[in-house]
C-alpha positions in Angstrom: 22.5 -5.0 3.5 22.6 -2.5 0.6 20.1 -3.9 -1.9 18.3 -7.1 -2.8 18.0 -9.1 -6.0 14.6 -10.3 -7.0 15.5 -13.9 -6.1 16.7 -12.9 -2.6 13.5 -11.1 -2.0 11.2 -13.9 -3.2 13.0 -16.6 -1.2 13.7 -16.3 2.5 15.2 -19.0 4.7 13.0 -19.5 7.7 12.9 -22.3 10.3 15.1 -24.4 8.0 12.7 -24.3 5.1 12.7 -22.1 2.0 9.5 -20.1 1.9 8.2 -18.3 -1.1 6.9 -14.8 -1.2 4.9 -14.0 -4.4 5.5 -10.3 -4.8 2.6 -8.1 -6.0 3.1 -6.9 -9.6 3.2 -3.3 -10.8 4.4 -1.4 -13.9 6.6 1.7 -14.3 7.6 2.1 -10.6 9.0 5.6 -9.8 11.3 4.0 -7.2 13.6 1.1 -8.4 16.6 1.3 -6.1 16.8 1.8 -2.3 20.0 1.7 -0.2 20.6 0.9 3.5 17.7 -1.5 3.9 16.5 -4.3 6.0 13.5 -6.6 5.3 10.4 -8.2 6.8 8.4 -10.9 5.1 4.7 -11.7 5.3 4.3 -15.3 4.0 1.1 -16.9 2.7 0.9 -20.3 4.5 -2.3 -22.3 4.3 -1.1 -24.7 7.0 -1.5 -21.9 9.6 -4.9 -21.0 11.2 -4.9 -17.5 9.7 -2.7 -18.5 6.6 -0.1 -15.8 7.4 3.4 -15.8 8.9 5.4 -12.8 9.7 9.2 -12.9 9.8 10.6 -9.6 11.1 13.8 -10.9 12.7 16.1 -9.1 10.2 14.7 -5.7 10.7 17.0 -2.9 11.8 15.2 0.2 13.1 17.7 2.7 11.7 17.4 1.4 8.1 14.8 1.8 5.3 12.4 -1.1 5.7 11.3 -3.3 2.8 8.1 -5.0 3.6 7.6 -8.0 1.4 4.0 -9.1 1.4 2.7 -12.1 -0.5 0.2 -10.9 -3.1 -2.3 -13.7 -2.3 -2.9 -12.5 1.3 -6.1 -10.5 1.9 -5.9 -7.1 3.5 -7.7 -8.5 6.5 -4.7 -10.8 6.9 -1.9 -8.5 6.0 -2.8 -5.0 7.3 -2.8 -5.9 11.1 0.8 -7.2 10.7 1.8 -4.1 8.7 0.3 -1.9 11.4 2.3 -3.9 14.0 5.5 -3.2 12.1 4.7 0.5 11.7 4.1 0.8 15.5 7.4 -0.9 16.2 9.3 1.6 14.1 7.4 4.7 15.1 7.7 3.9 18.8 11.4 3.0 18.7 13.1 5.0 21.5 16.7 3.9 20.9 18.7 3.9 17.6 16.0 5.9 15.7 16.5 7.3 12.3 13.9 10.0 11.4 15.0 9.8 7.7 14.4 6.0 7.4 11.3 5.2 5.3 9.0 2.2 4.7 8.4 0.6 1.3 6.4 -2.3 -0.1 8.5 -4.4 -2.4 6.9 -5.3 -5.8 7.8 -7.1 -9.0 7.9 -4.4 -11.7 7.0 -6.3 -14.8 7.8 -3.4 -17.1 11.5 -3.7 -16.2 11.6 -7.3 -15.0 13.1 -6.2 -11.7 12.1 -4.8 -8.4 10.0 -1.7 -7.9 9.0 -0.1 -4.6 6.0 1.9 -3.2 6.6 4.1 -0.2 4.0 4.0 2.7 5.9 5.7 5.5 3.2 8.2 6.3 0.2 6.0 5.7 -2.1 5.6 8.8 -4.4 2.6 8.5 -7.8 2.6 10.1 -9.9 -0.5 10.4 -13.3 1.2 10.8 -15.8 2.1 8.1 -15.4 5.7 6.8 -18.0 8.4 6.8 -19.5 9.9 3.7 -18.1 13.4 2.8 -20.1 16.2 4.3 -21.6 18.5 1.7 -21.6 21.4 4.2 -17.8 21.2 4.6 -15.8 24.1 3.2 -13.1 21.7 2.1 -13.8 19.6 -1.0 -13.7 15.9 -0.1 -13.9 12.7 -2.1 -14.1 9.1 -0.8 -12.9 6.4 -3.0 -14.6 3.2 -2.0 -12.8 0.2 -3.4 -15.2 -2.7 -3.4 -13.1 -4.7 -5.9 -11.1 -3.9 -9.0 -14.3 -3.9 -11.1 -16.4 -1.9 -8.7 -15.1 1.4 -7.4 -17.3 4.2 -6.2 -16.2 7.8 -5.8 -18.4 9.8 -3.4 -17.8 13.5 -3.2 -19.2 16.4 -1.2 -19.9 18.4 -4.3 -20.5 15.9 -7.2 -22.7 12.9 -7.9 -21.6 9.4 -7.2 -19.2 7.9 -9.8 -19.1 4.2 -10.5 -16.0 3.0 -12.3 -13.5 0.2 -12.5 -9.7 0.2 -11.8 -8.8 0.8 -15.5 -11.0 3.9 -15.6 -9.6 5.4 -12.4 -6.8 7.7 -13.6 -9.0 9.3 -16.3 -11.8 9.8 -13.8 -9.5 11.5 -11.3 -7.7 13.6 -13.8 -10.7 14.6 -15.9 -14.0 14.2 -14.2 -12.9 15.4 -10.7 -10.2 17.7 -12.0 -8.1 16.9 -9.0 -5.0 18.4 -10.5 -6.6 21.8 -10.7 -9.0 21.9 -7.8 -7.9 21.6 -4.1 -9.5 18.4 -2.9 -8.7 15.6 -0.4 -9.2 12.0 -1.7 -9.6 9.4 1.1 -9.2 5.7 0.3 -11.7 3.2 1.7 -10.9 -0.4 0.8 -12.8 -3.5 1.6 -10.7 -6.0 3.6 -11.6 -9.0 1.4 -9.4 -7.6 -1.4 -6.0 -9.2 -2.0 -2.8 -7.4 -1.4 -2.3 -7.5 -5.2 -5.6 -5.6 -5.6 -4.4 -3.0 -3.0 -1.0 -2.5 -4.6 -2.6 -2.2 -8.1 -4.7 0.7 -6.7 -1.8 2.4 -5.0 0.4 2.0 -8.1 -2.2 3.7 -10.3 -2.6 6.5 -7.9 1.1 7.0 -7.6 1.3 7.4 -11.4 -1.7 9.7 -11.8 -1.0 13.4 -12.6 -2.3 14.7 -9.3 -0.6 16.4 -6.4 0.6 13.9 -3.8 -1.0 16.1 -1.2 -4.4 15.3 -2.7 -4.3 11.7 -1.3 -5.2 11.5 2.3 -2.5 9.6 4.3 -5.3 8.0 6.4 -6.6 4.8 4.7 -9.6 2.9 5.8 -9.5 -0.9 5.5 -12.8 -2.3 6.6 
């Protein structure tokens, strides 16, 4: 399976019924084509006790994985399933491909086609994070995402900043000067947020003019 069309990604035949995945929306994705892929689907289904259904039967461990998550799911619903898939791939003993990566599939509205966000190295943690230690020699910042309209940035060397999602890039690039000052930014996201909220945050961070090494690969979903 070399690539998907938008329709193929949004519709998946499962148990004899067409199920719809409403992909999260982004703009100006840096990745728009991926080859050698297989896919998993996280459906939003209100008829189920936890409103989520995982279909992973088409995954092939040696390929790049496209994880298609319905944007209406909360992180509390989606992240445990995503962690399950990550463990499955990381712990594969046979037919393992060290170069295979994991991506979230998105609807890139700027090109009316698919866009992808890589999350291969992300490690999810479901406990509450600690506040950056002011005595630490390494400059640390904690981005607490309460919701798109309420974001706190707590740092070991600056005062608390209260912003919204639209203000995030300017704050990171200007106020914190992350592009010039060595610093680690850790994400802490409240689990009631939707997967769309999460992808919007990740997309903005991927487009910010800061070093990729600035973003901690450990993310707290609590």
